SERODO-627607 format. One record per residue: x, y, z of N, C-alpha, C, O in turn. Coordinates in Angstrom, 3 decimals, decimal comma. Example, Ala and Ser with C-alpha at 12.3 -4.5 7.8 and 13.67 -1.06 7.14 Angstrom:
BEGIN
[[13,190; -5,690; 7,800]; [12,300; -4,500; 7,800]; [13,200; -3,300; 7,800]; [14,236; -3,319; 8,465]];
[[12,850; -2,250; 7,080]; [13,670; -1,060; 7,140]; [12,900; 0,030; 7,870]; [13,409; 1,138; 8,039]];
END
This chain:
BEGIN
[[-0,434; -15,228; -66,542]; [-0,507; -16,695; -65,809]; [-1,921; -17,083; -65,881]; [-2,172; -18,265; -65,649]];
[[-2,968; -16,220; -66,188]; [-4,215; -16,556; -66,439]; [-4,400; -17,577; -67,393]; [-4,859; -18,720; -67,371]];
[[-3,660; -16,447; -68,659]; [-3,779; -17,244; -70,013]; [-3,191; -18,499; -70,023]; [-3,756; -19,391; -70,655]];
[[-2,113; -18,736; -69,411]; [-1,199; -19,878; -69,013]; [-1,981; -21,114; -68,852]; [-1,866; -22,175; -69,465]];
[[-3,067; -20,672; -67,602]; [-4,059; -21,868; -66,817]; [-5,068; -22,257; -67,684]; [-5,683; -23,297; -67,449]];
[[-5,429; -21,310; -69,028]; [-6,507; -21,853; -69,351]; [-6,181; -22,463; -70,500]; [-6,982; -23,350; -70,793]];
[[-5,166; -22,292; -71,375]; [-4,033; -23,016; -72,403]; [-3,920; -24,475; -71,720]; [-4,438; -25,416; -72,321]];
[[-3,238; -24,715; -70,435]; [-3,163; -25,936; -69,636]; [-4,486; -26,920; -69,627]; [-4,622; -28,109; -69,917]];
[[-5,327; -25,990; -69,205]; [-6,665; -26,867; -68,910]; [-7,379; -27,329; -70,434]; [-8,033; -28,354; -70,626]];
[[-7,097; -26,417; -71,296]; [-7,598; -26,606; -72,680]; [-6,845; -28,178; -73,475]; [-7,367; -29,096; -74,106]];
[[-5,394; -27,891; -73,056]; [-4,738; -29,040; -73,708]; [-5,354; -30,375; -72,910]; [-5,533; -31,417; -73,542]];
[[-5,660; -30,286; -71,513]; [-5,920; -31,522; -70,484]; [-7,373; -32,123; -71,157]; [-7,646; -33,319; -71,250]];
[[-8,098; -31,167; -71,531]; [-9,403; -31,409; -71,950]; [-9,025; -32,533; -73,478]; [-9,368; -33,695; -73,695]];
[[-8,420; -31,827; -74,083]; [-8,137; -32,651; -75,376]; [-7,432; -33,830; -75,200]; [-7,770; -34,749; -75,946]];
[[-6,414; -34,079; -74,297]; [-6,027; -34,940; -74,121]; [-6,739; -35,945; -73,533]; [-6,437; -37,103; -73,820]];
[[-7,665; -35,717; -72,733]; [-8,401; -36,790; -71,936]; [-9,263; -37,790; -72,580]; [-9,851; -38,717; -72,023]];
[[-9,259; -37,386; -74,213]; [-10,178; -38,540; -74,980]; [-9,046; -39,339; -75,128]; [-9,395; -40,515; -75,023]];
[[-7,995; -39,247; -75,299]; [-6,873; -40,058; -75,994]; [-5,739; -40,223; -74,824]; [-4,541; -40,347; -75,081]];
[[-6,380; -40,202; -73,279]; [-5,077; -40,347; -71,968]; [-4,786; -41,802; -72,016]; [-5,499; -42,701; -72,462]];
[[-3,647; -41,866; -71,492]; [-2,737; -43,107; -71,479]; [-2,577; -43,226; -69,728]; [-3,234; -43,872; -68,912]];
[[-1,914; -42,702; -69,636]; [-1,426; -42,208; -67,800]; [-1,188; -41,330; -67,532]; [-0,734; -40,493; -68,313]];
[[-1,459; -41,073; -65,911]; [-0,732; -39,972; -65,130]; [0,651; -40,524; -64,688]; [0,907; -41,724; -64,792]];
[[1,315; -39,847; -64,317]; [2,371; -39,795; -63,753]; [3,127; -39,060; -62,579]; [3,271; -37,843; -62,690]];
[[3,648; -39,735; -61,404]; [4,305; -38,680; -60,194]; [5,694; -38,555; -60,529]; [6,256; -39,549; -60,990]];
[[6,268; -37,603; -60,387]; [7,657; -37,053; -60,694]; [8,393; -36,371; -59,626]; [7,882; -35,375; -59,113]];
[[9,632; -36,830; -59,200]; [10,537; -36,084; -58,435]; [11,747; -36,057; -58,974]; [12,121; -36,822; -59,863]];
[[12,536; -35,014; -58,366]; [14,071; -34,970; -59,210]; [14,645; -33,684; -58,885]; [14,199; -32,655; -58,377]];
[[16,038; -34,139; -59,435]; [17,018; -32,816; -58,716]; [17,329; -32,066; -59,995]; [17,391; -32,647; -61,079]];
[[17,561; -30,525; -59,821]; [17,166; -29,517; -61,268]; [18,148; -28,514; -60,699]; [17,617; -27,485; -60,283]];
[[19,694; -28,603; -60,573]; [20,785; -27,236; -60,469]; [20,362; -26,278; -61,568]; [20,027; -26,630; -62,699]];
[[20,403; -25,239; -61,194]; [19,947; -24,081; -61,812]; [21,192; -23,281; -62,123]; [22,100; -23,196; -61,295]];
[[21,249; -22,663; -63,367]; [22,665; -21,406; -63,155]; [21,773; -19,970; -64,018]; [21,410; -19,969; -65,194]];
[[21,620; -19,000; -63,140]; [21,603; -17,826; -63,777]; [22,878; -17,025; -64,558]; [23,924; -16,638; -64,037]];
[[22,556; -16,929; -65,638]; [23,769; -16,211; -66,587]; [23,369; -14,749; -66,771]; [22,300; -14,386; -67,262]];
[[24,218; -14,049; -66,382]; [23,769; -12,712; -66,473]; [24,934; -12,122; -67,805]; [26,033; -12,640; -68,004]];
[[24,473; -11,163; -68,451]; [25,104; -10,764; -69,643]; [25,592; -9,371; -69,587]; [25,113; -8,699; -70,501]];
[[26,417; -8,698; -68,781]; [26,683; -7,044; -68,952]; [27,584; -6,882; -70,169]; [27,885; -7,832; -70,891]];
[[27,943; -5,803; -70,335]; [28,498; -5,470; -71,260]; [30,279; -5,677; -71,177]; [31,013; -5,520; -72,153]];
[[30,691; -6,009; -69,974]; [31,979; -6,555; -70,006]; [32,524; -7,935; -69,652]; [33,661; -8,184; -69,252]];
[[31,154; -9,108; -69,943]; [31,289; -10,373; -69,831]; [30,383; -10,794; -69,191]; [29,473; -10,045; -68,838]];
[[30,409; -12,174; -68,864]; [29,248; -13,222; -68,356]; [29,419; -13,220; -67,221]; [30,618; -13,158; -66,950]];
[[28,527; -13,276; -66,052]; [28,697; -13,347; -64,637]; [27,519; -14,502; -64,395]; [26,449; -14,251; -64,949]];
[[27,590; -15,631; -63,696]; [26,883; -16,685; -63,131]; [26,796; -17,120; -61,792]; [27,791; -17,330; -61,098]];
[[25,550; -17,271; -61,384]; [25,319; -17,758; -60,344]; [24,640; -18,973; -60,185]; [23,507; -19,093; -60,649]];
[[25,282; -20,042; -59,488]; [24,799; -21,240; -59,226]; [23,811; -21,570; -58,287]; [23,821; -20,898; -57,255]];
[[22,856; -22,551; -58,414]; [21,681; -22,958; -57,646]; [21,933; -24,364; -57,370]; [22,808; -24,895; -58,054]];
[[21,160; -25,270; -56,247]; [20,801; -26,144; -56,403]; [19,579; -26,375; -56,401]; [19,109; -25,494; -55,681]];
[[18,569; -27,165; -56,845]; [17,356; -27,462; -56,846]; [16,507; -28,681; -57,268]; [16,787; -29,266; -58,315]];
[[15,427; -29,106; -56,452]; [14,560; -30,112; -56,690]; [13,270; -29,878; -56,918]; [12,726; -28,841; -56,537]];
[[12,578; -30,941; -57,643]; [11,047; -30,715; -57,863]; [10,070; -32,006; -57,734]; [10,336; -33,205; -57,812]];
[[8,957; -31,391; -57,529]; [7,969; -32,623; -57,550]; [6,786; -32,368; -58,291]; [6,265; -31,263; -58,438]];
[[6,375; -33,493; -58,768]; [4,996; -32,903; -59,464]; [4,351; -33,912; -60,473]; [4,919; -35,001; -60,566]];
[[3,409; -33,728; -61,125]; [2,399; -34,362; -62,081]; [2,706; -34,349; -63,658]; [2,759; -33,235; -64,179]];
[[2,903; -35,429; -64,435]; [2,357; -34,870; -65,706]; [1,524; -36,313; -66,156]; [1,515; -37,390; -65,559]];
[[0,862; -35,944; -67,374]; [-0,610; -36,552; -67,945]; [0,248; -36,692; -69,578]; [0,792; -35,798; -70,227]];
[[0,110; -38,091; -69,873]; [0,973; -38,546; -71,215]; [-0,722; -38,726; -72,183]; [-1,538; -39,595; -71,878]];
[[-0,881; -38,002; -73,005]; [-1,703; -38,367; -74,087]; [-1,260; -38,735; -75,567]; [-0,469; -37,960; -76,104]];
[[-1,691; -39,836; -76,269]; [-1,374; -40,440; -77,365]; [-2,175; -39,507; -78,325]; [-3,396; -39,598; -78,456]];
[[-1,445; -38,659; -78,946]; [-1,524; -37,928; -80,745]; [-1,752; -38,643; -81,668]; [-2,840; -38,491; -82,222]];
[[-0,924; -39,568; -82,122]; [-1,019; -40,450; -83,319]; [0,355; -41,289; -83,492]; [1,512; -40,915; -83,682]];
[[-0,312; -42,759; -83,331]; [0,857; -43,596; -83,148]; [1,807; -43,781; -81,862]; [1,603; -44,301; -80,765]];
[[2,849; -43,194; -82,393]; [4,031; -43,289; -81,274]; [4,334; -42,059; -80,739]; [5,148; -41,907; -79,828]];
[[3,503; -40,873; -81,445]; [3,716; -39,648; -81,014]; [2,808; -39,287; -79,706]; [1,595; -39,491; -79,731]];
[[3,415; -38,781; -78,649]; [2,904; -38,529; -77,550]; [2,814; -36,877; -77,466]; [3,489; -36,141; -78,187]];
[[1,851; -36,401; -76,446]; [2,092; -35,268; -75,758]; [2,148; -35,169; -74,050]; [1,173; -35,633; -73,458]];
[[3,027; -34,703; -73,409]; [3,159; -34,790; -71,992]; [2,834; -33,324; -71,257]; [3,589; -32,364; -71,414]];
[[1,802; -33,267; -70,556]; [1,487; -32,122; -70,129]; [1,771; -32,066; -68,698]; [1,057; -32,861; -68,088]];
[[2,620; -31,360; -67,900]; [2,768; -31,628; -66,598]; [2,866; -30,117; -65,567]; [2,888; -29,029; -66,141]];
[[2,906; -30,174; -64,398]; [2,661; -29,261; -63,080]; [3,772; -29,857; -62,292]; [3,993; -31,045; -62,059]];
[[4,489; -28,690; -61,892]; [5,637; -29,040; -60,661]; [6,219; -28,129; -59,971]; [6,751; -27,088; -60,357]];
[[6,102; -28,550; -58,937]; [6,891; -27,409; -58,162]; [7,972; -27,498; -57,985]; [8,394; -28,649; -57,873]];
[[9,105; -26,192; -57,853]; [10,467; -26,349; -58,103]; [11,084; -25,397; -56,967]; [10,501; -24,361; -56,647]];
[[12,210; -25,770; -56,412]; [12,540; -25,068; -55,436]; [14,469; -25,147; -55,668]; [15,272; -26,077; -55,740]];
[[14,580; -23,607; -55,722]; [16,246; -23,680; -55,736]; [16,601; -23,050; -54,627]; [15,725; -22,587; -53,896]];
[[18,114; -22,910; -54,276]; [18,445; -22,714; -53,332]; [20,224; -22,524; -53,302]; [20,872; -23,161; -54,133]];
[[20,754; -21,861; -52,570]; [22,432; -21,743; -52,407]; [22,250; -20,886; -51,389]; [21,198; -20,322; -51,087]];
[[23,743; -20,765; -50,645]; [24,301; -19,786; -49,878]; [25,699; -19,403; -50,099]; [26,317; -20,204; -50,802]];
[[26,347; -18,399; -49,687]; [27,869; -17,674; -49,659]; [27,899; -16,954; -48,546]; [27,044; -16,478; -47,799]];
[[29,312; -16,973; -48,595]; [30,034; -16,198; -47,504]; [30,329; -15,020; -47,738]; [30,770; -14,819; -48,869]];
[[30,222; -13,942; -46,900]; [30,419; -12,282; -47,639]; [31,012; -11,737; -46,314]; [30,754; -12,184; -45,196]];
[[31,908; -10,626; -46,624]; [32,352; -9,708; -45,460]; [34,155; -9,953; -45,143]; [34,626; -11,054; -45,430]];
[[34,578; -9,449; -44,869]; [35,791; -9,495; -43,923]; [35,792; -10,532; -42,579]; [34,892; -10,597; -41,742]];
[[37,158; -11,395; -42,600]; [37,329; -12,000; -41,238]; [36,397; -11,767; -40,185]; [35,618; -12,661; -39,856]];
[[36,399; -10,598; -39,596]; [36,139; -9,860; -38,422]; [34,807; -9,891; -38,451]; [34,260; -10,249; -37,408]];
[[33,925; -9,525; -39,653]; [32,281; -9,491; -39,777]; [31,780; -10,084; -40,948]; [31,180; -9,480; -41,837]];
[[32,158; -11,811; -40,915]; [31,837; -12,661; -41,789]; [30,331; -12,922; -41,585]; [29,993; -13,116; -40,417]];
[[29,226; -12,962; -42,677]; [27,790; -13,496; -42,675]; [27,828; -14,017; -44,102]; [28,582; -13,780; -45,046]];
[[26,911; -14,699; -43,973]; [25,917; -15,711; -44,957]; [24,901; -15,107; -45,656]; [24,230; -14,363; -44,940]];
[[24,613; -15,155; -46,603]; [23,445; -14,807; -47,504]; [23,083; -16,192; -48,163]; [23,744; -16,912; -48,912]];
[[21,982; -16,310; -47,707]; [20,741; -17,887; -48,002]; [20,003; -17,378; -49,334]; [19,326; -16,384; -49,072]];
[[19,934; -17,734; -50,601]; [19,025; -17,469; -51,595]; [17,817; -18,772; -51,609]; [18,227; -19,921; -51,771]];
[[16,703; -18,578; -51,477]; [15,624; -19,366; -51,451]; [14,717; -18,841; -52,945]; [14,293; -17,704; -53,156]];
[[14,589; -20,084; -53,880]; [13,267; -19,378; -54,401]; [12,223; -20,377; -55,004]; [12,774; -21,431; -55,320]];
[[11,017; -20,360; -55,230]; [9,925; -21,540; -55,506]; [9,283; -20,809; -56,872]; [9,052; -19,632; -57,146]];
[[9,080; -22,240; -57,694]; [8,577; -21,709; -59,000]; [7,779; -22,919; -59,479]; [8,199; -24,072; -59,382]];
[[6,585; -22,576; -60,009]; [5,827; -23,699; -60,886]; [6,017; -23,666; -62,113]; [5,745; -22,669; -62,781]];
[[6,610; -24,965; -62,704]; [6,527; -25,146; -63,768]; [5,738; -25,874; -64,835]; [5,366; -26,985; -64,457]];
[[5,419; -25,578; -65,944]; [4,331; -26,215; -66,724]; [5,278; -26,665; -68,071]; [5,888; -25,860; -68,776]];
[[5,259; -27,803; -68,214]; [6,220; -28,502; -69,573]; [4,811; -29,045; -70,288]; [3,754; -29,492; -69,844]];
[[5,401; -28,746; -71,783]; [4,122; -29,216; -72,501]; [5,421; -29,770; -73,408]; [6,477; -29,170; -73,607]];
[[5,052; -31,005; -73,866]; [6,567; -31,784; -74,351]; [6,130; -33,049; -75,114]; [5,710; -34,063; -74,555]];
[[6,274; -32,888; -76,498]; [5,706; -33,942; -77,262]; [7,358; -35,100; -77,217]; [8,495; -34,642; -77,106]];
[[7,001; -36,639; -77,343]; [7,522; -37,554; -77,348]; [7,425; -38,514; -78,273]; [6,310; -38,829; -78,689]];
[[8,396; -39,039; -78,670]; [8,464; -40,097; -79,660]; [8,730; -41,389; -78,972]; [9,941; -41,498; -78,781]];
[[7,932; -42,598; -78,446]; [8,190; -43,807; -78,155]; [8,876; -44,867; -78,793]; [8,320; -45,356; -79,777]];
[[9,979; -45,328; -78,433]; [10,405; -46,388; -79,355]; [10,797; -47,427; -78,460]; [11,470; -47,283; -77,439]];
[[10,161; -48,856; -79,080]; [9,766; -50,045; -78,200]; [11,417; -50,479; -78,462]; [12,054; -50,244; -79,489]];
[[11,889; -51,146; -77,293]; [13,722; -51,383; -77,177]; [13,457; -52,760; -76,827]; [14,371; -53,552; -77,057]];
[[12,248; -53,265; -76,250]; [11,903; -54,834; -75,324]; [10,312; -54,646; -75,126]; [9,472; -53,784; -75,384]];
[[10,351; -55,774; -74,597]; [8,702; -55,999; -74,178]; [8,133; -55,387; -73,219]; [6,910; -55,462; -73,101]];
[[9,018; -54,543; -72,202]; [8,554; -53,866; -71,160]; [9,349; -52,500; -71,210]; [9,013; -51,605; -70,434]];
[[10,381; -52,311; -72,087]; [11,388; -51,173; -72,244]; [11,112; -50,477; -73,060]; [10,775; -50,928; -74,155]];
[[11,159; -49,099; -72,806]; [11,134; -47,910; -74,192]; [11,526; -46,842; -74,130]; [11,266; -46,272; -73,071]];
[[12,223; -46,143; -75,052]; [13,047; -45,257; -75,277]; [12,234; -43,780; -75,774]; [11,656; -43,822; -76,860]];
[[12,207; -42,869; -75,212]; [11,327; -41,786; -75,967]; [12,167; -40,239; -75,419]; [12,312; -39,785; -74,284]];
[[12,498; -39,848; -76,423]; [13,336; -38,405; -76,481]; [12,102; -37,651; -76,763]; [11,202; -38,021; -77,518]];
[[12,154; -36,404; -75,990]; [11,088; -35,182; -76,070]; [11,748; -34,142; -75,983]; [12,925; -34,173; -75,625]];
[[11,116; -33,013; -76,295]; [11,071; -31,626; -76,640]; [9,987; -31,041; -76,633]; [8,947; -31,657; -76,868]];
[[10,013; -29,338; -76,281]; [8,993; -28,706; -76,473]; [9,286; -27,277; -74,933]; [10,163; -27,163; -74,077]];
[[8,185; -26,559; -75,229]; [8,655; -25,674; -74,102]; [8,019; -25,995; -72,890]; [7,177; -26,885; -72,772]];
[[8,539; -25,065; -71,743]; [8,375; -25,141; -70,514]; [8,219; -23,900; -70,286]; [8,895; -22,966; -70,714]];
[[6,995; -23,875; -69,359]; [6,444; -22,375; -68,881]; [6,884; -22,056; -67,243]; [6,644; -22,900; -66,380]];
[[7,372; -21,104; -66,998]; [7,978; -21,092; -65,532]; [7,321; -20,040; -65,058]; [7,036; -19,185; -65,897]];
[[6,919; -19,803; -63,702]; [6,235; -19,001; -62,693]; [7,052; -18,770; -61,696]; [7,465; -19,707; -61,013]];
[[7,407; -17,505; -61,458]; [8,282; -17,370; -60,124]; [7,247; -16,549; -58,845]; [6,985; -15,346; -58,830]];
[[6,673; -17,833; -57,594]; [6,205; -17,619; -56,352]; [6,808; -16,790; -55,529]; [6,240; -15,950; -54,830]];
[[8,059; -17,015; -55,591]; [8,915; -16,003; -53,999]; [10,281; -16,506; -54,717]; [10,662; -17,466; -55,387]];
[[10,816; -15,242; -54,160]; [12,445; -15,207; -54,493]; [12,617; -14,294; -53,209]; [11,939; -13,309; -52,915]];
[[13,837; -14,928; -52,409]; [13,950; -14,430; -51,131]; [15,702; -14,535; -50,577]; [16,198; -15,661; -50,530]];
[[16,414; -13,524; -50,246]; [17,655; -14,248; -49,502]; [17,510; -13,381; -48,263]; [16,891; -12,326; -48,129]];
[[18,349; -14,192; -47,243]; [18,613; -13,732; -46,036]; [19,877; -13,635; -45,201]; [20,551; -14,663; -45,124]];
[[20,253; -12,668; -44,634]; [21,249; -12,316; -44,263]; [21,553; -12,996; -42,832]; [20,749; -12,707; -41,946]];
[[22,667; -13,909; -42,478]; [22,867; -14,333; -41,186]; [24,448; -14,273; -40,976]; [25,261; -14,362; -41,895]];
[[24,777; -14,100; -39,548]; [26,301; -14,099; -39,129]; [26,498; -13,353; -37,810]; [25,516; -13,013; -37,149]];
[[27,533; -13,138; -37,480]; [28,213; -12,503; -36,467]; [28,963; -11,340; -36,722]; [30,009; -11,508; -37,351]];
[[28,589; -9,910; -36,287]; [29,266; -8,605; -36,587]; [29,549; -8,079; -35,301]; [28,827; -7,727; -34,368]];
[[30,719; -8,110; -35,471]; [31,284; -7,315; -33,761]; [30,765; -8,312; -32,838]; [29,887; -7,714; -32,216]];
[[30,814; -9,203; -32,519]; [29,879; -10,480; -31,678]; [28,383; -10,417; -31,435]; [27,729; -10,822; -30,475]];
[[27,991; -9,774; -32,606]; [26,490; -9,554; -32,388]; [25,859; -10,453; -33,653]; [26,145; -10,325; -34,844]];
[[24,919; -11,401; -33,051]; [24,504; -12,098; -34,120]; [23,408; -11,581; -34,581]; [22,461; -11,378; -33,821]];
[[23,348; -11,263; -35,982]; [22,399; -10,694; -37,213]; [21,731; -11,640; -37,735]; [22,223; -12,729; -38,028]];
[[20,533; -11,318; -37,905]; [19,728; -12,293; -38,759]; [18,476; -11,315; -39,398]; [17,751; -10,721; -38,600]];
[[18,256; -11,174; -40,849]; [17,550; -10,413; -41,449]; [17,146; -10,807; -42,911]; [18,068; -11,059; -43,687]];
[[15,819; -10,886; -43,372]; [15,437; -10,841; -44,491]; [15,866; -9,579; -45,706]; [15,713; -8,371; -45,525]];
[[16,403; -10,199; -46,898]; [16,202; -8,890; -47,803]; [15,216; -8,970; -48,844]; [14,685; -10,081; -48,840]];
[[14,827; -8,293; -49,628]; [13,820; -8,168; -50,641]; [13,591; -9,095; -51,328]; [14,409; -9,917; -51,739]];
[[12,250; -9,054; -51,561]; [11,430; -10,274; -52,541]; [11,905; -9,960; -53,762]; [12,082; -8,813; -54,172]];
[[12,117; -10,965; -54,356]; [12,443; -10,895; -56,202]; [11,539; -10,194; -57,187]; [11,705; -9,539; -58,216]];
[[10,638; -10,547; -56,547]; [9,168; -10,761; -57,226]; [7,964; -9,595; -56,978]; [7,057; -9,357; -57,775]];
[[8,205; -8,857; -55,537]; [7,260; -8,182; -55,330]; [7,486; -6,539; -55,349]; [8,649; -6,136; -55,324]];
[[6,772; -5,910; -55,377]; [7,043; -4,419; -55,089]; [7,742; -3,848; -56,337]; [8,590; -4,457; -56,989]];
[[7,154; -2,248; -56,668]; [7,460; -1,646; -57,584]; [9,390; -1,502; -57,868]; [9,862; -0,861; -58,807]];
[[10,013; -2,054; -57,101]; [11,571; -1,716; -57,312]; [12,173; -3,432; -57,289]; [13,353; -3,718; -57,085]];
[[11,221; -4,305; -57,510]; [11,765; -5,797; -57,512]; [12,416; -6,158; -58,670]; [11,894; -5,775; -59,717]];
[[13,602; -6,911; -58,746]; [14,356; -6,702; -59,905]; [14,345; -7,621; -60,556]; [15,123; -7,695; -61,507]];
[[13,292; -8,821; -60,208]; [13,128; -10,033; -61,242]; [11,629; -9,898; -62,034]; [10,602; -9,349; -61,634]];
[[11,893; -10,593; -63,279]; [10,435; -10,637; -63,867]; [10,032; -12,386; -63,370]; [10,786; -13,346; -63,205]];
[[8,691; -12,278; -63,251]; [8,190; -14,036; -62,434]; [8,226; -14,979; -63,752]; [8,601; -16,148; -63,668]];
[[7,864; -14,471; -64,817]; [7,640; -15,768; -66,219]; [8,941; -15,967; -67,196]; [9,599; -15,136; -67,821]];
[[9,022; -16,976; -67,117]; [10,080; -17,410; -68,278]; [9,503; -18,681; -69,160]; [8,744; -19,580; -68,798]];
[[10,016; -18,489; -70,220]; [9,617; -19,742; -71,026]; [10,963; -20,272; -71,597]; [11,842; -19,583; -72,114]];
[[10,970; -21,992; -71,359]; [12,429; -22,263; -71,742]; [12,018; -23,351; -72,580]; [10,900; -23,847; -72,440]];
[[12,925; -23,809; -73,542]; [13,039; -24,651; -74,629]; [13,351; -26,081; -74,174]; [14,574; -26,152; -74,302]];
[[13,011; -26,988; -73,819]; [13,098; -28,146; -73,029]; [13,623; -29,328; -74,089]; [13,032; -29,411; -75,166]];
[[14,706; -30,227; -73,806]; [14,991; -31,271; -74,320]; [15,431; -32,256; -73,975]; [16,470; -31,997; -73,367]];
[[15,168; -33,763; -74,012]; [15,449; -34,850; -73,076]; [15,400; -35,699; -73,377]; [15,103; -35,834; -74,564]];
[[15,654; -36,945; -72,541]; [15,258; -38,309; -73,223]; [14,690; -39,304; -71,823]; [15,241; -39,143; -70,733]];
[[13,892; -40,018; -71,937]; [13,096; -40,891; -70,955]; [13,404; -42,129; -71,328]; [13,420; -42,540; -72,489]];
[[13,723; -42,910; -70,076]; [14,030; -44,605; -70,553]; [12,986; -45,267; -69,355]; [13,265; -45,341; -68,158]];
[[11,643; -45,751; -70,035]; [10,724; -46,219; -69,780]; [11,107; -47,851; -69,651]; [11,566; -48,541; -70,561]];
[[10,713; -48,408; -67,898]; [10,855; -49,812; -67,906]; [9,215; -49,761; -66,824]; [9,049; -49,159; -65,763]];
[[8,205; -50,641; -67,611]; [7,051; -51,142; -66,785]; [6,540; -49,789; -66,130]; [6,329; -48,781; -66,806]];
[[6,365; -49,850; -64,814]; [5,648; -48,632; -64,212]; [6,802; -47,532; -64,109]; [6,346; -46,427; -63,814]];
[[7,872; -47,559; -64,242]; [8,957; -46,496; -63,955]; [9,757; -45,843; -65,133]; [10,048; -46,402; -66,190]];
[[10,070; -44,525; -64,752]; [10,747; -43,711; -65,906]; [11,677; -43,033; -65,069]; [11,467; -42,607; -63,933]];
[[13,155; -42,947; -66,009]; [13,868; -42,360; -65,631]; [14,148; -41,141; -66,595]; [13,866; -41,307; -67,781]];
[[14,559; -40,203; -66,283]; [14,662; -39,108; -67,773]; [15,495; -38,015; -67,150]; [15,611; -37,851; -65,935]];
[[16,094; -37,243; -68,136]; [17,009; -36,179; -68,018]; [16,775; -35,211; -69,050]; [16,100; -35,458; -70,050]];
[[17,377; -34,016; -68,794]; [17,285; -33,091; -70,062]; [17,922; -31,696; -69,603]; [18,575; -31,512; -68,577]];
[[17,614; -30,817; -70,517]; [17,849; -29,447; -70,413]; [16,907; -28,406; -70,612]; [15,969; -28,461; -71,407]];
[[17,177; -27,474; -69,879]; [16,049; -26,364; -70,005]; [17,015; -25,076; -70,238]; [17,868; -24,750; -69,413]];
[[16,732; -24,231; -71,719]; [17,338; -22,977; -71,970]; [16,359; -22,165; -72,002]; [15,456; -22,180; -72,838]];
[[16,547; -20,991; -70,592]; [15,310; -19,883; -70,464]; [15,806; -19,180; -71,821]; [16,954; -19,073; -72,253]];
[[14,464; -18,688; -72,416]; [14,657; -17,402; -73,460]; [14,065; -16,004; -73,004]; [14,517; -15,101; -73,708]];
[[13,411; -15,678; -72,281]; [13,411; -14,558; -71,713]; [14,391; -14,003; -70,461]; [14,808; -14,702; -69,537]];
[[14,595; -12,890; -70,619]; [15,359; -12,102; -69,692]; [14,471; -11,805; -68,483]; [13,331; -11,345; -68,534]];
[[15,187; -12,148; -67,349]; [14,484; -12,221; -65,980]; [14,826; -10,774; -65,485]; [14,188; -10,431; -64,489]];
[[15,508; -10,072; -65,874]; [16,175; -8,852; -65,339]; [15,282; -7,713; -65,698]; [15,126; -7,513; -66,903]];
[[14,643; -6,900; -64,814]; [13,810; -6,244; -65,134]; [14,800; -4,277; -65,843]; [14,362; -3,379; -66,563]];
[[15,735; -4,405; -65,353]; [16,917; -3,436; -65,684]; [16,867; -3,615; -67,247]; [16,391; -4,534; -67,913]];
[[17,628; -2,232; -67,701]; [17,984; -2,646; -68,892]; [19,475; -2,421; -69,109]; [20,009; -1,833; -70,049]];
[[20,205; -3,171; -67,753]; [21,642; -2,829; -67,380]; [22,300; -4,293; -68,369]; [23,147; -4,467; -69,244]];
[[21,237; -5,190; -67,530]; [22,275; -6,586; -67,598]; [21,161; -7,245; -68,418]; [20,071; -6,700; -68,590]];
[[21,495; -8,478; -68,928]; [20,290; -9,666; -69,548]; [20,616; -10,871; -68,557]; [21,756; -11,318; -68,438]];
[[19,446; -11,387; -67,811]; [19,808; -12,557; -67,150]; [18,855; -13,641; -67,833]; [17,700; -13,388; -68,176]];
[[19,503; -14,924; -67,995]; [18,504; -16,074; -68,411]; [18,797; -17,077; -67,423]; [19,592; -16,927; -66,495]];
[[17,947; -18,365; -67,727]; [18,174; -19,209; -66,868]; [18,597; -20,445; -67,573]; [18,228; -20,702; -68,719]];
[[19,411; -21,241; -66,837]; [20,102; -22,707; -67,771]; [19,797; -23,734; -66,685]; [20,268; -23,719; -65,548]];
[[18,953; -24,619; -67,184]; [18,766; -25,719; -65,898]; [18,943; -27,080; -66,428]; [18,277; -27,352; -67,427]];
[[19,836; -28,125; -65,871]; [19,795; -29,486; -66,050]; [18,987; -29,906; -65,410]; [18,656; -29,118; -64,525]];
[[18,327; -31,055; -65,410]; [17,515; -31,939; -64,649]; [17,675; -33,367; -64,992]; [17,896; -33,773; -66,133]];
[[17,528; -34,238; -63,756]; [17,253; -35,739; -64,092]; [16,019; -35,869; -62,520]; [15,865; -35,358; -61,411]];
[[15,417; -36,881; -63,391]; [14,176; -37,166; -62,506]; [13,326; -38,991; -62,313]; [13,226; -39,873; -63,166]];
[[13,067; -38,986; -61,514]; [12,062; -40,553; -61,542]; [10,923; -40,347; -61,285]; [10,440; -39,687; -60,366]];
[[10,277; -41,107; -62,378]; [8,669; -41,070; -62,480]; [7,996; -42,599; -62,306]; [8,457; -43,697; -62,616]];
[[6,662; -42,209; -61,655]; [6,237; -43,630; -61,629]; [4,668; -43,204; -62,168]; [3,986; -42,218; -61,888]];
[[4,401; -44,337; -63,034]; [3,009; -43,914; -63,744]; [2,088; -44,595; -62,992]; [2,253; -45,765; -62,648]];
[[0,888; -43,770; -62,649]; [-0,277; -44,504; -62,063]; [-1,105; -45,262; -62,840]; [-2,057; -45,855; -62,332]];
END
């Protein structure tokens, strides 16, 4: 994480000389964790949202580099157990994403720009927990499960690198964009299965 922070700072310093504008972003980003054991694929679907900043620097002509940092929150819940002892499992995950994306701007009008983009996005897991809630034998139960990342027996790796592709539609100070993150690293610490993240996202940005 320290090396990643130094890389981002270095890129920000290089971009400062050619900076265009900084932007605020919010959006929706549902994530799928795809597990691939020997007997087939298993999927866990999460809702998600994000908020953050991006900094766009001109490299040459219409080619730009967008450097960002955003907080992302994933969550889901599911019911388990027999009818007489049903309980709910709630999952919550916080991450920090650092996208480093090249984009190419194409003017489609006086104030309208189309900009396809691609590049790597680095993600770092801050926390990931599950909570059990329910009524078992008429007794209310609520307890927290293990953290996904902390401890020697934690099941998940914190760091992921995704290949990001997408398209941005810019109109004056606003931009609407969407794309796809394909996780490249195995997030599961065990050797039994491979878990990789797949994330669609749509966002709205305002350029300061």
